[in-house]
N, C-alpha and C positions, 0 to 999 in steps of 0.2 A: 896242331891241336884242333882248332875249329876250322872247318872248311866252309867254302862258300855254299850256301843253300839254294836249291832250286825251289820254285813255288810249291811243288808237290811234297817236298821234304819238310816244309814249315807248317803243315796242316796241324800238327800237334800243338805248336806254339799258338797258332791262330785260334784253335779250339779252347785252350786254357784262357787266353785273353777274352774271348767272347763270353765264356761262362762266368768268369770272375767279374767282368764289367756289368753283367746282368745282376750280380749279387750285391755290389757295393753302392754306397751313396755318392762316391766321387770317382766315376769311371775314367775321367780324364787323367787321373793319377796312376792308373794301372799300366805297368810296363813289364816286359819280360825279356830275358836274354836266353838264347839257345846255344849250348855248346855240345860238341860231339867228341867223344874220346873212345878208348878201347872198351869202356864199361857200358857205353850206349849214349843216349841223349839225356842231357840235364837241362831242364827249364827252370831258371831262377825267376821267381815272381816277386815283384815289388808293388805294394799298394800303399795308400795313405795309412799312416799308423792308426787313425781313427776307424778305418775299415778292416783292420786286421782281424778283429773278433768275428766279423761276418764271414770272412774267408775261412777261418779256422773252424768256427762253429763250436757248439758245446762238446767238450771232451774230444775235439778234433774230428767230429763226425763229417762236417762239410769238406774239410781238406781230404779226409780219407775217401769220400765219395768222388771227389774230383780226381784223385790219384787213380782210383779204380777205373773210371771212365777213360782216363789218359792212357792206361795200360791197354785198353781195348783199341783205342786209336793207334797206339804204337804197334800193337800186334798186327793190325790190318796193314800197316806199312812196313812190317818185318823189322821193327826196331824196339829196343828196350828203352822205355822213356820213364824218367824220374822227375818229380817235381820238388823243388826246394822253395819254401816260402821265406823270403827275407824278413828277418825280425830285427828291428833297430836295436842298437846297443842299449841295454838297460830298460827294455820295454816292460819286462815283467817286474812287478813291484815287490815281489817277495816269493818265497818258496811256494810250490803248489800246496793247496789245502791250508795255507796259513790263515789263522784267524786274526792276523794283525789288522787293526782298525775295525774289527767286527764288534757289534754290540754284544757285550758279555754280561749285561745287567741281569738277564734272565738266569744265567748260570750262577752269578753271585748271589741271587736271591735263594738259590737252593742250598748254599753252603750254610752249615750250622755253626 
């Protein structure tokens, strides 16, 4: 499954950790795991749950940008690199777009 990595092979992992540590409030909690299989390289990123929103960004734009840059780093090293951001169990409080807990008084005022 995972083979021993040489320093030049871990540049993708070092790149991800460097970028993410610059984004978050708790860089000491940033860790990553690198595995190699027939599909390519998978980097699993773990951050403090309080920093997860900063890594993902609005509508996933920050995570998408990191993945795009990571593909460039991977292509330079002739590897297909994917990024998985670890999300703790039960992190999402509800379905996307849910108005649960939202202030609905303005909508209630419009009802006749």
